[in-house]
C-alpha positions in Angstrom: -15.3 -19.3 -1.6 -11.7 -18.4 -2.5 -9.4 -15.7 -1.2 -9.9 -12.0 -1.8 -7.2 -9.5 -0.9 -8.4 -5.9 -0.3 -5.3 -3.7 -0.8 -5.4 -0.2 0.7 -2.8 2.4 0.3 -2.2 4.4 3.5 -3.8 7.9 4.0 -2.1 11.1 3.1 0.8 12.1 5.2 2.9 15.2 5.9 5.7 14.0 3.6 3.1 13.3 0.8 1.9 16.9 1.2 5.5 18.2 1.2 6.6 16.1 -1.8 9.2 14.1 0.1 10.3 10.5 -0.6 8.9 8.5 2.3 10.3 5.0 1.8 11.3 3.5 5.1 11.0 6.7 7.1 7.7 7.9 8.3 5.5 11.0 8.9 2.1 11.5 10.5 -1.3 11.5 8.7 -2.5 15.0 7.8 -6.0 16.2 8.9 -7.1 17.0 5.3 -6.7 13.3 4.4 -9.0 12.0 7.1 -12.3 12.4 5.2 -10.9 10.2 2.4 -9.8 7.7 5.0 -13.2 7.6 6.6 -14.8 7.1 3.2 -12.6 4.1 2.5 -13.4 2.7 6.0 -17.1 3.1 5.3 -16.7 1.5 1.9 -15.1 -1.6 3.5 -17.4 -1.6 6.6 -19.6 -4.4 5.1 -16.7 -6.7 4.2 -16.4 -9.6 6.6 -12.6 -9.7 7.0 -11.0 -12.8 8.3 -7.6 -11.2 8.8 -5.9 -7.8 8.6 -2.3 -7.1 7.8 -0.3 -3.9 7.5 3.2 -2.7 7.0 4.6 -1.7 10.5 5.1 1.9 9.4 3.1 4.4 11.5 1.2 5.7 8.5 -0.1 2.3 7.5 -1.0 1.1 11.0 -2.9 4.3 11.7 -4.8 3.8 8.4 -5.5 0.2 9.2 -6.8 1.0 12.7 -9.2 3.5 11.3 -10.6 0.9 8.9 -10.8 -1.7 11.7 -13.1 0.6 13.8 -15.8 -1.1 11.7 -14.5 -4.6 12.4 -14.5 -5.0 16.2 -12.3 -7.8 17.5 -10.2 -8.3 14.4 -6.5 -8.2 15.3 -4.1 -6.2 13.2 -1.0 -8.1 12.3 2.1 -6.4 10.8 4.8 -7.8 8.5 8.1 -6.1 7.7 7.9 -7.4 4.2 5.0 -5.0 3.5 7.2 -2.0 3.9 7.7 0.5 1.1 10.6 0.5 -1.3 13.7 1.8 0.5 15.2 4.9 -1.1 18.3 4.6 1.1 20.1 7.9 1.6 17.3 9.7 -0.1 14.6 8.6 2.3 12.9 11.7 3.6 14.5 14.0 1.1 12.6 16.1 -1.4 11.4 14.2 -4.5 13.2 16.7 -6.7 16.6 15.4 -5.4 15.8 12.1 -7.3 13.5 13.2 -10.1 15.7 16.1 -11.3 18.2 13.3 -12.3 16.0 10.4 -13.4 12.7 10.3 -15.3 10.1 9.1 -12.8 8.2 6.7 -15.0 11.4 5.0 -16.2 12.8 4.8 -12.6 9.6 3.2 -11.2 9.4 0.9 -14.2 12.9 -0.3 -13.5 12.1 -0.9 -9.9 8.9 -2.8 -10.6 10.6 -4.9 -13.3 13.4 -5.7 -10.9 16.2 -4.2 -13.0 17.2 -1.1 -11.0 20.4 -1.6 -9.0 19.1 0.4 -6.1 19.9 3.9 -4.8 22.8 4.4 -2.4 22.0 2.7 0.9 18.7 1.4 -0.6 17.3 -1.9 -1.9 18.3 -3.4 -5.2 15.0 -3.9 -7.2 15.5 -7.6 -7.5 15.7 -8.0 -3.8 12.7 -5.8 -3.4 10.6 -7.9 -5.8 11.7 -11.1 -3.9 10.6 -9.5 -0.6 7.2 -8.5 -2.0 6.6 -11.9 -3.7 7.6 -13.8 -0.5 5.5 -11.7 1.8 2.3 -11.9 -0.2 3.0 -15.6 -0.7 3.1 -16.1 3.1 -0.2 -14.2 3.5 -2.0 -16.1 0.8 -0.8 -19.4 2.2 -1.9 -18.4 5.7 -5.4 -17.4 4.4 -6.5 -19.7 1.6 -10.0 -18.3 1.6 -12.0 -15.4 2.8 -11.5 -11.6 2.7 -8.2 -10.2 3.9 -7.3 -6.6 4.4 -3.7 -5.5 3.5 -2.7 -1.9 4.2 0.6 -1.0 2.6 2.3 1.6 0.4 2.0 3.0 -3.1 5.0 1.4 -4.8 4.7 -1.8 -2.9 1.1 -2.3 -3.9 1.7 -1.3 -7.5 4.6 -3.8 -7.6 2.4 -6.6 -6.1 -0.5 -5.8 -8.5 1.9 -6.0 -11.4 3.3 -9.4 -10.1 -0.3 -10.6 -9.8 -1.0 -9.8 -13.5 -2.3 -6.3 -13.6 -1.0 -4.2 -16.5 -0.5 -0.5 -16.9 -1.1 0.2 -13.2 -0.9 4.0 -12.6 0.1 5.4 -9.2 -2.4 4.6 -6.5 -4.2 7.4 -4.6 -4.0 7.6 -0.9 -6.7 5.4 0.7 -7.5 3.7 -2.7 -8.7 0.1 -2.7 -7.6 -2.6 -5.0 -9.0 -6.2 -5.0 -7.2 -9.4 -6.0 -9.1 -12.6 -6.2 -7.6 -16.1 -6.2 -8.6 -19.3 -7.9 -6.4 -21.7 -5.9 -3.1 -19.8 -6.0 -3.7 -18.1 -9.3 -4.2 -14.3 -8.7 -6.6 -12.1 -10.7 -6.7 -8.4 -10.1 -10.4 -7.4 -10.4 -10.4 -3.8 -9.2 -7.4 -1.5 -9.2 -7.1 1.9 -7.5 -10.8 2.5 -6.6 -11.2 5.7 -4.7 -14.5 5.9 -2.7 -16.2 9.3 -3.0 -15.8 11.5 0.1 -16.8 14.9 1.4 -14.4 17.5 2.6 -17.1 18.9 4.8 -16.6 16.1 7.3 -15.1 17.2 10.7 -11.5 16.3 11.4 -10.4 14.3 14.3 -9.3 16.6 17.1 
């Protein structure tokens, strides 16, 4: 059996709901996103994970811990390299402050292709790609086989999926699941952006 990475984008947050750039800043999960998170946790409940990794951001660790309720005894490890793209001075600001001046698809294409010079105080895209490639390289070398959970961020996961060979990846939904399988060290995305069905009638956590 080879390695399978199960990539999950964090649950919906206050900044997601408010249309703010989140990057390296953080905000709490919102109650209306919890049914979707629980559905993703149930979807992954039968996977026998051998390891679990997350970005150290609060929104990703909270998402991962909910998923790991179904996997007693599995320790969550964090890695700074799984953080989101840094928007620098625009972190936490309304998305309109960026997208009123740049076309979103072109901006993110330049980030994912490694050609964007970076926003003021933020990451040059080439450094960001090197960070993502290096981090996932460490994870895959540490776990040559088995099922591994990785909870991270929208841009970071799209960037990695693109590096792994996926084409035309659209923005990933909150709590979506993507799977990358490995033959040796050769990656093959086999499922991208799957969103488990959920019911909004579920009670929220008090």
